[in-house]
N, C-alpha and C positions, 0 to 999 in steps of 0.2 A: 148626299153625301150624310152616310148613317153613323158616322163617329169622328169625334174631335180629336187631335193628338197635338199635343204641345211639343212642339218640335225641337224647340232651343234645348229645353230640359231634358227630353228624350235623347238628344244627342250627347249631351254631358253624361248620362246615365249609360250609354251606351260605351262610351270613351271609358269611364270608370270600370265597366265590366271587363273590357278588353286589359286595360293596363292591370287587372288583378290575375286576370286568368289567361291572357295570351290567345284567346279566341275569338273570332269576328264574329260580333252579334246582329242580327238583321230585325227589323221591324215590319212586319206586314199588316195590310189592312184585311179588312173582314173578307175582300174577295180574293185573298193571297197574293198581292201586288207589293213587292217591297217598295217601302216607302222611305225608309231610312235605313244607314247601316254604319258601323266603324269598325275597321277602316272603311272608308267610302269607297274605294278602290277593289275590284275583286281579285284575289290572288290569280298568280300566272295560270295554275293549274284549272282554275274555273274558267278562266277567260279561253285559255285552248280548248278547252270542252265546247264552250257556247260558242266558238269561233266556227262550229261546223254546224249546219242544220239540223241532223239528227241528234246532235248533243244539246243544241240550245231547247228544242222541244220536249227532251229527257228532261233537263232541268225545270221547265215550267212544270211539265206534268208531275215531276216528283216534287215539287213545292206546294201544288194544289191538292195533291193525295196527302202530303203530310198535314196540311192544315185541315183538311177533312177529318184526318184520325185525330188531331188534338182536340177539334171541336166535340167530335163525337166521346171521345174518352174522357174531356173536361180534365185532363193532368198533363204532366210532361210526357213526351213520348220519345224514345229513343230509337233510332231506326238508321239503316245502312241506305244512303243515297244511291242513286242510280248508277254513280260513279263509283262505286266501291267505298267512299268515306262514311263515316260517323256524323249524324246530326242530331241534334235534341231540339225539339219545339215544344212549346207549351201555350195553350191561349190566353188573350188577356181577355178578362171578363168585366163588365159594367152592370151591377147589381142582376146577375145569373145571365146576361146575354155578352155572348162573345164578339168583342168587337175588333179584334186584330190578334195577333200572336207574335211571340219572340222566339226568334231561331238562333241557335249556334252553329254554325256552319263549317264545313272542310275540315273535320276535325281526324287526324291520325294518331293512333295511340303507339305505333312503334314498338309493341310488345315483340314482334315477329315480323321483323321488316321483310323479308323475302316472300313470306306467305301474304302479307298483306299487299305488297307491290302486285303480287301473282292475281290476287282479287280484283285490284284496280285495274290492271292490263286487260283482264279478261272483261270488266263491265264495261270499259270505253273499247275496246276492239271494233264493235258495229260502228263507230263514228268515223273511222278512217284518219284517227289523229297520228302524225308521226312518232313511231313507239320511243325514238330517243329524246325526242323535245317533251312528252309525256313524262319521261322518267326523272328527267331534270327539272321539271317543275312540280312533279310529286315531292321530290327529294328536298324542294325549297320550302314545302310546308311545315309548320310548327309541330311537333310531337305533344301531344298530350297524354301522358300516363294516365293509366286508370283511375287513381284515387284522385288526380285534378278533375279529370272529365266528371267524375260522380260529384264532386263538391261543386262546381260548375252547374249541373243540372239542377241542383238543389236549390243554388243561388239564383237561378233562372226562372224558378217557380216563384221564389219569393218576390223577385223583381216586378214579374207581372203582377202578383198582389199590389205592391206596393204603388205600380202605376196607376192603378184604380183610386187607393186612399189618396194619392196625393193628387189626384185629377189630372193626372197626365194622359189619360186615354177614357172618353166618355162617350156617350151615345148623343149626336148632335141634337140640341133643342129643338122641338118642333118637328123632328123627324118622324116618318111612319114608325119606325123602329123605336123610337123614343115613347111615341103616344101609347104604342101596345105595350111597351113594359110599365109605364107608369099606371096604366089602366088595371092592369093585372094586379098591381102591388096595392091600388087604391082601392079595389073592391075585392080584395081575396077573400073577405067573411062572407061576401055574397055568392049566389048562385050564377055561375060562369059557364055559359052554354056557348057553343061556337056561333048558334045564331045571334045570339045578345052582343058578343064581342065584335062579331062583321056589321050588326046595325050601329053599333055605337061608334065605330071607327069609319063607317062607309066603306068597306070593304067586301069584297067576295070572299066565299069559302076557299076558293082557289088561292086567292092571293094570301087570305090568312094563313093556309098551309105552309106555302112557299115562305112566308115572312117568318113564320115559326122556325121552320127548319134551319134558315139561315141563321136566325138569331140564336136559337137555342140547341140544334141539331137534332131536335124531334116534333112531333106534333103540338099543338097547343095545350091539348087535353093532358098529355104525357109531362108536359112542362108547368101545369097549373099544380098537378098533384106533388112533383117534385119541389116546387115552391113552396106549396103548403107544409109540407114536412120538412122542409129546411127552416121555415118562420117558424113552426111548432118546436123545432130543435132549439132554435134561438131563446125562445120564450121558455122553455123547460129551464135553462142554466141562467137565465137572466132575470126571472121573476119566480114568484111564489106562486103564481097562478096554478089552480088545479086543472087535471088533463082534461074535465070537461069544459072549462072555461077557455082552454088554449084550442079546443077543438072548435069552440063558437068563433073565436078569434080568426082562426085560418078558414071558415067555412065548411067544415068537416060536420056533418050532423050524425052519424054514426060512429060512437066511440069504439066499436069492435072491428070496424073497418079502419078506423084510425090507427089502433093498435096493430092490425095486421100489417097496413102499410109502412107505418114506421119501422117495427122491425124488419120487414123486407128491405127498405132503403139504408136502415143504418146498421142493422145487425145486432140491434139490440132493442129491448122493450124501452117504451118513455121512461118508466122509473129508474132502471138501469142506466139510462142514459144521464137522467139527470144527477144520480147519484155520482156518476163518474165524472162529468164535465162541469158541474156547479162550481164556484169557487169554494175551496176546502176541500172538495172531492178527491178521490182518489186517484183522478186522473187530470185534475187543473194543473194548470200551468201559466201563469201571470205573464210568462214572455209569449206565448203564442202567437205569433202574426194573423191568425186566421180568425174567423169569428168565432163568439164563444161558441164552445161544444163541438166546433167543426175540426175534426182531426186532419193533419195534412195526408195525402195523398201518400201511399208507397210508390216509388218510382220502379219500371221494370229492370229486369235486371240486364246489362250490358251486353253486347255481343260476345267481349271475350274477358275475363278477369284474369289477368298474368299472376303468376306466383311470384312474379318481382318486377320492378320497373325497369 
């Protein structure tokens, strides 16, 4: 097991989320398997689609693809599911490692009932589900206006962050995933080659690559670069260290290289970043739930924004 989930507390969180939004919420583990949900029972529409072999396989593939997209994007992803409904997924991260996912499922906006039904009917046609039964089950799904969906997606991203801060989800102590994550953080100021990491953790290069892809969605060298810049960004806004001192602390020897990579990853120079996100700076917000200097990511546009609900 690579992650530990506090199921009792998580179930309360999912229940509260449902009571606020009316949308079913699901927790997936790192492999894309659903481990918790509220309500626990799937809606009749989902059960009907999954009652066919083709529909069940398509559901599982859709969930796996959504998890991969969320891990790769490192933010909430809004997408149409294989059955024509809308879903939102966001990664649950622990120290930069993806340990699971939060999903909002079975969403119907109801902005254009006939057009949305036609989309669902066409998507489900290959599964051989009785159309009258499908229509009845679809009609029973809750309608979620665009403004509610947008707010729910924002809350989903905040809930995923809160899960880690409250230790509702974390890497399992002693697991290889936790060992890699801890080793990189403890030795960030040092030279971190693939050979050294493999030697210290007693793994092969192939195993290290797959472990890094599973945890971070990229190779270990790319992740180390991102971790160094993320740590440097935190030091810029939380300390008065010079850029040269920060470079030493995060293991970057060449300041010119640090300058280029920092600007590429954050979109601004170290000086501008410090000026904007330091306490008292022009972009600082004491209420920000993220780490210091880490702006919240923008959500992608939804499939349809109606002129009125």
